[in-house]
C-alpha positions in Angstrom: 0.0 0.0 0.0 2.9 2.4 0.9 4.4 1.6 -2.5 1.2 2.3 -4.4 0.8 5.6 -2.5 4.3 6.7 -3.3 3.9 5.9 -7.0 0.7 7.8 -7.2 2.3 10.8 -5.6 5.2 10.7 -8.1 2.9 10.2 -11.0 0.8 13.2 -9.9 3.9 15.3 -9.5 5.2 14.3 -12.9 1.9 15.1 -14.6 1.7 18.4 -12.9 5.3 19.4 -13.7 5.1 18.2 -17.3 1.8 20.0 -17.9 3.2 23.3 -16.4 6.7 23.2 -17.8 5.9 21.8 -21.3 7.2 24.0 -24.2 4.0 23.0 -26.0 0.7 24.6 -25.2 -1.5 22.1 -23.3 -5.2 22.7 -22.6 -8.2 20.7 -21.4 -11.8 21.6 -22.2 -15.1 20.2 -20.9 -18.0 19.1 -23.1 -19.1 22.7 -23.5 -15.6 23.7 -24.7 -14.8 25.8 -21.6 -11.1 25.8 -20.6 -10.7 23.7 -17.5 -6.9 23.7 -17.5 -4.1 25.5 -19.4 -0.4 25.9 -19.0 1.9 28.9 -19.3 2.9 28.1 -22.9 -0.8 28.1 -24.0 -1.4 31.3 -22.1 1.6 33.0 -23.8 0.1 31.9 -27.2 -3.2 33.5 -26.3 -1.6 36.5 -24.7 -3.8 36.3 -21.6 -3.5 35.5 -17.9 -4.9 32.4 -16.4 -7.9 34.1 -14.8 -8.8 35.5 -18.3 -8.9 32.0 -19.7 -10.0 29.4 -17.2 -13.6 28.5 -17.2 -14.3 30.6 -20.2 -15.6 29.3 -23.6 -12.9 28.9 -26.3 -15.0 31.1 -28.7 -14.8 34.0 -26.2 -11.0 34.0 -26.1 -10.5 35.9 -29.4 -8.8 35.1 -32.7 -5.2 35.0 -31.6 -5.6 31.2 -31.2 -8.8 30.2 -32.9 -9.3 26.6 -31.8 -13.1 26.5 -31.5 -13.8 25.0 -35.0 -11.3 22.2 -34.6 -12.4 21.3 -31.0 -16.1 21.3 -32.1 -15.2 18.8 -34.9 -13.4 16.5 -32.5 -16.2 16.7 -30.0 -18.8 15.9 -32.6 -16.9 13.2 -34.5 -15.1 11.5 -31.6 -12.0 10.8 -33.7 -9.0 9.5 -31.8 -6.8 12.5 -32.7 -7.0 15.2 -35.2 -3.9 17.2 -36.4 -4.4 20.5 -38.1 -2.6 23.8 -38.7 -4.4 26.9 -37.3 -3.6 30.4 -38.3 -3.7 33.1 -35.6 -1.7 36.2 -34.7 0.3 37.7 -31.9 -1.9 40.6 -31.1 0.1 43.1 -33.3 -1.3 41.8 -36.5 1.7 39.5 -37.2 0.6 36.1 -38.4 1.3 33.0 -36.2 0.8 29.5 -37.3 0.1 26.7 -34.8 0.2 22.9 -35.2 -2.6 21.6 -33.0 -3.4 18.0 -32.1 -6.9 17.7 -30.5 -8.2 14.5 -29.0 -11.4 13.5 -27.2 -11.4 12.7 -23.4 -13.6 9.7 -22.7 -15.0 8.1 -19.6 -16.9 4.8 -19.9 -17.2 5.2 -23.6 -18.6 8.7 -23.2 -16.8 11.9 -24.4 -16.6 14.2 -21.5 -14.2 16.8 -22.9 -11.4 17.5 -25.3 -7.6 17.9 -24.9 -5.2 19.8 -27.1 -1.4 20.0 -27.7 -0.4 23.2 -29.4 3.0 24.0 -31.0 3.9 27.4 -32.4 5.4 26.5 -35.9 5.4 30.0 -37.2 9.1 30.2 -37.9 9.2 26.8 -39.5 6.1 27.5 -41.6 7.4 30.9 -42.6 10.8 29.4 -43.6 9.1 26.7 -45.7 6.7 29.2 -47.4 9.6 31.5 -48.1 11.8 28.7 -49.4 8.9 27.6 -51.7 8.4 31.2 -53.0 12.1 31.7 -53.6 12.2 28.3 -55.4 9.4 29.3 -57.6 11.0 32.6 -58.3 14.3 30.9 -59.2 12.5 28.6 -61.6 10.0 31.0 -63.0 11.6 34.4 -63.2 14.0 35.3 -66.1 12.9 32.7 -68.7 13.5 35.2 -71.5 15.6 38.3 -72.2 12.5 40.5 -72.1 12.0 43.0 -69.3 8.3 43.1 -69.7 8.0 39.3 -69.5 10.3 39.2 -66.5 8.1 41.8 -64.7 5.0 39.7 -65.5 6.7 36.5 -64.1 7.5 38.3 -60.9 3.9 39.4 -60.5 2.6 35.9 -61.4 4.7 34.2 -58.8 4.1 36.7 -56.0 0.3 36.7 -56.5 -0.1 33.0 -56.1 0.0 32.9 -52.2 2.0 35.9 -51.1 -0.2 38.9 -52.2 -3.6 39.7 -53.5 -2.2 41.9 -56.2 1.2 42.8 -57.6 2.2 45.8 -59.8 5.5 46.3 -61.5 6.5 49.7 -63.0 9.8 50.1 -64.8 11.7 53.3 -65.8 10.8 53.8 -69.5 14.4 54.2 -70.6 15.2 50.8 -69.1 12.8 49.2 -71.5 14.7 50.9 -74.4 18.0 49.5 -73.2 19.3 52.8 -71.9 21.4 53.3 -68.7 19.1 53.4 -65.7 19.0 56.7 -63.7 20.8 57.1 -60.4 18.7 57.8 -57.3 16.9 59.9 -56.4 14.6 59.5 -59.4 12.5 62.7 -59.8 8.9 62.9 -60.8 9.9 64.0 -64.3 11.4 60.5 -65.1 8.7 58.5 -67.0 7.8 55.0 -65.8 5.8 52.4 -67.7 3.5 49.8 -66.2 5.2 46.5 -67.0 2.9 44.1 -65.1 -0.2 43.9 -63.0 -1.6 40.7 -61.6 -4.4 40.3 -59.1 -6.4 37.6 -57.4 -8.7 40.0 -55.7 -10.8 43.1 -56.4 -7.9 45.5 -56.9 -7.7 46.8 -60.4 -4.7 48.6 -62.0 -4.9 52.4 -62.4 -2.9 52.2 -65.6 -3.0 49.5 -68.3 0.0 47.3 -68.8 2.3 49.0 -71.4 1.1 52.5 -70.7 2.9 55.2 -68.9 2.3 55.2 -65.2 2.3 58.3 -63.0 3.2 58.5 -59.3 2.1 61.7 -57.6 4.8 63.5 -55.5 5.1 63.1 -52.6 3.8 59.6 -51.9 5.5 56.4 -50.7 6.0 55.4 -54.3 8.1 58.5 -55.0 9.9 58.1 -51.6 11.0 54.6 -52.7 12.3 55.9 -56.0 14.1 58.6 -54.0 16.0 56.7 -51.3 15.7 53.1 -52.8 14.4 51.7 -49.5 11.3 49.5 -49.2 8.1 50.7 -47.5 5.6 48.7 -45.4 2.3 50.5 -45.2 -1.2 50.2 -44.0 -3.2 52.4 -46.4 -6.1 52.6 -43.8 -3.9 54.3 -41.2 -1.3 55.9 -43.5 -0.8 59.6 -43.4 -3.6 61.3 -45.2 -1.4 63.6 -47.3 -0.3 61.0 -49.9 -3.8 59.5 -50.1 -5.2 63.0 -50.7 -2.6 63.8 -53.3 -3.2 60.5 -55.1 -6.9 60.2 -54.9 -7.4 57.8 -57.8 -5.0 55.2 -56.3 -6.3 55.7 -52.7 -9.9 55.1 -54.0 -8.9 51.9 -55.7 -7.1 50.6 -52.5 -10.2 51.3 -50.4 -12.6 49.8 -52.9 -10.5 46.6 -53.0 -10.2 46.4 -49.2 -6.4 46.6 -49.3 -5.2 46.6 -45.7 -1.4 46.1 -46.1 1.1 46.9 -48.8 4.8 46.7 -49.5 6.6 48.9 -52.0 10.0 47.6 -53.1 12.5 49.5 -55.2 13.9 47.6 -58.2 17.6 48.5 -58.7 20.8 47.1 -60.1 24.3 48.3 -59.4 23.0 51.4 -57.5 20.8 52.5 -60.4 17.0 52.5 -60.3 15.1 50.1 -62.6 11.6 50.8 -61.2 9.5 49.6 -58.3 7.2 46.7 -57.4 4.0 47.0 -55.2 2.6 44.0 -53.2 -0.9 44.4 -51.9 -3.0 42.3 -49.4 -6.7 42.4 -49.1 -9.5 40.0 -48.1 -7.7 37.0 -49.6 -4.9 37.4 -47.1 -6.4 38.7 -43.9 -3.1 39.0 -42.0 -1.0 42.0 -42.7 2.5 42.0 -44.1 5.3 42.2 -41.6 9.0 42.9 -41.6 9.8 39.3 -42.5 7.5 39.6 -45.6 9.3 42.8 -46.6 12.6 40.9 -46.6 11.0 38.1 -48.7 9.6 40.7 -51.1 13.0 42.2 -51.5 14.6 38.8 -52.2 12.1 37.9 -54.8 12.4 41.3 -56.4 16.2 41.1 -56.4 15.9 37.9 -58.5 13.8 39.8 -61.0 16.2 42.8 -61.0 19.0 40.6 -62.1 17.1 39.4 -65.2 15.6 42.9 -65.9 19.1 44.3 -66.0 20.2 41.4 -68.2 17.2 42.1 -70.5 18.1 45.8 -70.6 21.7 45.0 -71.6 20.5 42.6 -74.2 18.1 45.2 -75.6 20.9 47.8 -75.7 23.2 45.4 -77.5 20.5 44.2 -79.8 19.5 47.8 -80.6 23.1 48.7 -81.3 23.5 45.6 -83.4 20.3 46.2 -85.4 21.3 49.8 -86.0 24.7 48.7 -87.2 23.1 46.0 -89.4 20.9 48.5 -91.1 23.9 50.8 -91.7 25.8 47.9 -93.2 22.9 46.9 -95.5 22.3 48.8 -98.7 20.2 51.8 -98.2 19.4 52.1 -101.9 20.0 49.7 -104.8 21.8 50.8 -107.9 19.5 51.8 -110.8 19.8 49.2 -113.4 17.7 48.3 -116.4 18.0 44.6 -115.9 15.6 44.4 -112.9 13.2 46.3 -110.7 13.7 45.3 -107.1 12.1 45.5 -103.7 13.2 44.1 -100.4 12.1 43.5 -96.8 14.3 42.9 -93.8 13.4 42.2 -90.2 16.2 41.5 -87.7 15.8 38.2 -85.8 17.0 36.6 -82.6 18.7 33.6 -84.2 20.5 34.8 -87.3 21.7 37.9 -89.1 20.4 38.2 -92.7 21.9 40.3 -95.4 21.2 40.9 -99.1 22.6 43.0 -102.0 22.0 44.1 -105.6 25.2 44.6 -107.5 25.5 46.3 -110.9 27.8 44.2 -113.1 29.4 44.7 -116.5 27.4 44.3 -119.7 24.2 45.6 -118.1 24.0 42.5 -116.0 23.0 42.5 -112.3 24.0 40.3 -109.3 21.5 39.3 -106.7 22.9 38.1 -103.3 21.3 37.0 -100.1 22.8 35.3 -97.1 22.8 34.8 -93.4 25.2 34.5 -90.5 24.2 32.4 -87.5 23.4 34.2 -84.2 22.6 37.8 -83.5 24.5 40.6 -81.9 27.4 42.9 -82.6 29.8 40.1 -83.4 27.4 38.6 -85.8 26.7 42.0 -87.4 30.3 42.6 -88.0 30.6 39.1 -89.5 27.7 39.9 -91.8 29.3 43.1 -92.9 32.5 41.1 -93.8 30.5 38.6 -95.8 28.6 41.3 -97.7 31.9 43.1 -98.5 33.6 39.9 -99.6 30.6 39.0 -101.8 30.5 42.4 -103.4 34.3 42.4 -104.0 34.1 38.9 -105.6 31.1 39.9 -107.7 32.9 43.0 -109.0 35.6 40.6 -110.3 32.9 39.2 -112.6 33.1 35.7 -111.2 30.3 33.3 -112.1 28.1 32.3 -109.2 29.7 28.9 -108.6 33.2 30.3 -108.5 32.1 33.2 -106.3 30.6 30.8 -103.7 33.8 28.7 -103.9 36.0 31.7 -103.1 33.5 32.7 -100.3 33.7 29.2 -98.9 37.5 29.5 -98.7 37.2 32.9 -97.1 34.8 31.7 -94.4 37.6 30.5 -92.1 39.1 34.0 -92.2 35.8 35.9 -91.9 34.6 33.7 -89.0 37.5 33.0 -86.7 35.8 30.3 -84.7 34.2 28.6 -87.7 36.5 25.6 -87.4 35.2 24.8 -84.0 31.6 25.2 -85.1 32.3 22.9 -88.1 33.6 20.2 -85.7 30.4 20.5 -83.6 28.0 20.2 -86.5 29.0 20.3 -90.1 26.3 21.7 -92.2 24.2 22.8 -89.2 22.4 26.1 -88.5 25.7 27.4 -87.1 27.2 27.7 -90.6 26.9 30.8 -92.8 24.8 30.5 -95.9 24.5 32.4 -99.2 22.8 32.4 -102.6 24.1 34.4 -105.5 22.5 34.9 -109.0 23.5 36.8 -112.1 20.9 37.9 -114.5 21.8 39.0 -118.1 19.1 41.3 -119.6 20.5 40.8 -123.1 20.0 37.1 -123.3 17.6 36.7 -120.4 19.9 34.1 -118.8 19.9 33.5 -115.1 22.9 31.8 -113.5 22.5 30.9 -109.8 24.2 28.9 -107.2 23.4 28.3 -103.5 25.3 27.4 -100.4 22.7 26.0 -98.0 20.0 28.4 -99.2 16.6 27.4 -100.5 15.8 27.7 -104.2 14.1 30.9 -105.2 10.6 31.3 -106.6 10.0 32.1 -110.2 6.7 33.8 -111.2 6.1 33.8 -115.0 4.0 36.5 -116.7 1.1 34.1 -117.1 0.9 33.9 -113.2 2.5 30.5 -112.7 4.7 30.3 -109.6 7.2 27.5 -108.9 10.5 26.9 -107.1 13.5 26.9 -109.4 14.9 23.5 -109.9 18.5 23.9 -108.9 21.2 22.1 -106.9 21.8 23.4 -103.4 25.3 22.9 -102.0 26.3 22.7 -98.3 26.6 25.8 -96.2 29.8 27.9 -96.4 33.0 26.7 -94.8 32.7 23.0 -95.6 35.3 23.0 -98.4 32.7 21.9 -100.9 32.3 22.6 -104.6 29.2 24.3 -105.9 27.1 23.8 -109.0 25.4 26.4 -111.1 22.0 26.4 -112.6 21.5 28.3 -115.9 18.1 29.0 -117.3 16.5 31.6 -119.5 13.7 33.6 -117.9 10.8 34.9 -119.8 10.7 38.7 -120.0 9.0 40.3 -117.0 9.4 37.3 -114.7 9.5 37.7 -111.0 12.4 36.2 -109.1 11.9 36.0 -105.3 14.8 35.2 -103.0 13.8 34.6 -99.3 15.4 33.6 -96.0 15.0 30.0 -94.8 13.3 31.3 -91.6 10.1 31.8 -93.6 9.7 28.1 -94.2 10.9 26.7 -90.9 10.4 24.5 -89.0 11.1 21.5 -91.3 7.9 19.8 -90.1 5.9 22.6 -91.6 8.1 23.3 -94.6 5.7 22.0 -97.2 2.7 23.9 -95.9 4.7 27.1 -95.5 6.2 26.7 -98.9 2.6 26.5 -100.3 1.8 29.7 -98.4 4.9 31.4 -99.8 4.0 30.5 -103.4 0.4 31.7 -102.9 1.7 34.9 -101.5 4.0 35.4 -104.5 1.2 34.6 -106.9 -0.9 37.4 -105.4 1.7 40.0 -106.2 0.9 40.4 -109.9 4.6 40.5 -110.9 5.1 43.6 -108.7 8.2 43.2 -106.5 6.9 45.5 -103.7 3.5 43.7 -103.7 5.4 40.4 -103.5 7.3 41.5 -100.4 4.2 42.9 -98.7 2.2 39.8 -99.5 4.9 37.4 -98.1 5.4 39.5 -95.0 1.7 39.7 -94.3 1.1 36.0 -94.8 4.2 34.4 -93.3 6.1 36.8 -91.0 3.7 37.1 -88.0 4.4 33.5 -87.0 8.2 33.9 -87.5 8.6 37.5 -86.2 11.1 36.4 -83.6 13.3 34.7 -86.1 13.6 37.6 -88.4 13.3 37.3 -92.2 14.5 38.8 -95.5 12.9 38.9 -98.9 14.5 40.2 -102.1 12.2 40.3 -105.1 13.3 41.2 -108.6 11.3 41.7 -111.8 13.5 40.9 -114.8 13.6 43.0 -117.9 15.2 42.5 -121.3 17.1 45.0 -123.4 15.6 45.5 -126.8 17.6 44.6 -129.9 18.1 48.2 -130.8 20.1 48.7 -127.6 22.7 46.1 -128.5 25.1 46.0 -131.5 27.5 43.0 -132.1 29.9 42.1 -134.8 33.1 40.0 -135.2 36.3 41.3 -136.8 39.1 39.5 -138.5 42.8 39.1 -137.8 43.7 41.6 -140.5 45.2 45.0 -139.6 42.3 46.7 -141.5 39.9 45.4 -138.9 40.8 48.1 -136.5 39.7 50.9 -138.9 36.6 48.9 -139.8 35.6 48.5 -136.1 36.2 52.2 -135.5 33.9 53.1 -138.4 31.2 50.7 -137.4 31.3 52.1 -133.9 30.9 55.7 -135.2 27.9 54.7 -137.3 26.2 52.9 -134.4 26.7 55.8 -132.0 25.3 58.1 -134.6 22.2 55.9 -134.9 21.8 56.1 -131.1 22.2 59.8 -131.1 25.5 59.6 -129.2 27.7 61.3 -131.8 29.4 63.3 -129.0 30.8 60.1 -127.6 32.2 58.9 -130.9 35.8 60.1 -130.5 36.4 58.5 -127.1 34.5 55.4 -127.9 36.3 54.8 -131.2 39.6 55.3 -129.4 38.6 52.6 -126.8 37.5 50.2 -129.5 40.6 50.8 -131.4 42.9 50.1 -128.4 41.0 46.9 -127.4 40.9 45.4 -130.9 44.6 46.2 -131.3 45.4 44.4 -128.1 43.5 41.3 -129.3 45.5 41.3 -132.6 48.8 41.8 -130.8 48.4 39.7 -127.6 45.5 37.3 -127.9 44.2 34.6 -130.2 41.0 34.3 -132.2 38.9 37.0 -133.9 38.0 40.1 -132.0 34.2 40.2 -131.1 32.8 43.7 -130.4 29.6 44.4 -128.6 28.2 47.8 -127.8 25.3 48.1 -125.2 23.4 51.4 -125.0 21.9 51.4 -121.5 22.1 53.9 -118.6 25.8 53.9 -119.6 27.6 53.0 -122.8 29.3 49.6 -122.5 32.1 48.5 -125.0 33.0 44.9 -124.9 35.8 43.2 -126.9 36.2 39.4 -126.6 38.8 37.0 -127.7 39.8 33.4 -127.3 42.7 33.9 -124.9 42.6 33.7 -121.1 45.6 36.0 -120.7 44.7 38.9 -118.4 45.4 42.4 -119.7 47.9 44.3 -117.7 47.7 48.0 -116.9 51.2 49.6 -116.8 52.7 53.0 -117.0 54.9 53.4 -120.0 58.1 55.4 -119.8 58.4 58.7 -121.7 60.6 57.1 -124.4 58.3 54.1 -124.9 56.3 54.1 -128.2 53.7 51.6 -126.9 52.1 50.3 -123.7 49.7 53.2 -123.0 46.5 51.6 -124.4 44.9 50.5 -121.1 46.1 53.6 -119.3 44.3 55.7 -121.9 41.2 53.6 -121.6 41.2 53.8 -117.8 41.4 57.6 -118.0 38.5 57.8 -120.4 36.1 55.2 -118.7 34.0 55.3 -115.6 35.2 51.7 -114.9 36.6 48.8 -116.8 37.5 45.2 -116.2 37.8 41.7 -117.5 35.6 38.7 -117.2 36.3 35.1 -118.3 34.2 32.4 -119.9 34.9 28.9 -121.3 35.5 30.5 -124.7 38.1 33.1 -123.5 37.8 36.5 -122.0 36.0 39.8 -122.5 37.5 43.2 -121.7 34.7 45.7 -121.0 34.7 49.4 -120.6 31.8 51.7 -119.3 31.5 55.3 -120.4 29.0 57.5 -118.5 26.2 59.0 -120.5 25.0 61.4 -117.8 28.0 63.8 -118.3 29.8 65.1 -121.3 32.5 62.9 -122.8 
């Protein structure tokens, strides 16, 4: 008996000590849910004294620790134990989270009360929620190099379970890629609404994309001034800023906003903008200092990507500006073709094109692309265009021009060898297409290095892709084949970038769209560009595109005179005479002296230094072209004769009389050509 009495005393002492000294809140309630017993931990959670809690109904104890719904459920259902998280507060509006285990107290199979074990898990819950929010921010913010998109991602993530509404306003110059201003940012610096997301009744004062105004002085302008966050209760805030900003104050009241955080967005000490976080009925508990820190962390993540987007925009703007300066502003006026073009910079490649006036009234059409975008790619594009123009002016046929361009690729693109090892023939390789059109014969000679075949629209309205071989992209050390065909007069030749028919899975359908768009043009190059752009570009706007359309023309027979001389010495005089007669027929008698001298020198050179009969061709176009051909491949050499030399001045005289001159080669030999301007006196 003594032993049982001693054990009972120890057991009672243990129960009393454990109940009182437990770190967890412990309470016992009767069947009416009046508090029969509570410990100091539970009293601290409730913020009350024992005499304010004991023998009082749980419902009457306030909302700091709202246990009544859970206890009623346990009392009614009689479940063995129910675990639940309960949201309360600490009396200052700061949210507290409690993990509560409630269980029925039974006597002879009858529930006579309820007990509870209460743990304050606010810090753990807050850490978990913050970690989840930061994890979502890490994954979801900064998926693109677009400042507006990044701002929208910040708002989307924060509005899920952190705020009822989120607004983001960025300095307008930041969206243009310009350097952000240093603080303090004055009221005269324009901002633009970049994002606004809400899950409640709050509506944005300004539409996304429009200029946003913040009245001075208000907490918004204060944040832009000192770059420090603000935690506000608009219901008890100083009345001055609410009075100054009546529109915003009215919206806050109408939506029931009771707490707000304004966070500056900054990078490297410069102001990018600001973000506003608002809580209303959806989140009854106010923001606190911990929430301010969390809002700053999430915003800082967005700031990094907004600054990256700004730098990208600045570089891309600079690159695009440089691209446009490196592309031809105007095309040469030629009789061979009427041209029109369209160019839209893209994010994956840099496209270029050119129209080059060649000898014999011919014209060269070039289009190409360099992988990637940016300043480096733009410079590379300029090098390719310069190299192509230089090679074209040497009168190289298309297949030889591409072969030389292929050889030059390793010098133009320093890292091309590494790219070639990664993926030969991939999208990382430069590409080009070059065509030469002769308005005298109507012949088109074209070769391609990884570039799609052009469209040919005939005068009867038929549109088809030109059947031609397409070689590999540049830099592969490959040979290229040429396709020669005669185009009907007034045909429309359309060169286009491959981006318009990508991806490969949709190539056939997009090719059909391209052909239909070209067919609607009615042989008008400008209409062809517009139709293609309207029909295909919207879905490829991010990739960029280029279109070069050329309507081909023929020179009439009366504009060309051709004859073949003999190897006799008298042929020089005969050629001079025939030249004078032809110029008189064309009404160009004033140019007879210089032209006859050029013909005389060129025919004499054939007789002295080449083989075969001299063939003379005169072309009356925008300029007067004199061509003399022979069967030799020996290049003429311009030299400066000494004073005592009796010969050697022929080409020097020609060079001084002509606008330009040169030599082109063919399987039959070579042609020396000279152009005389007709827009100025001889």
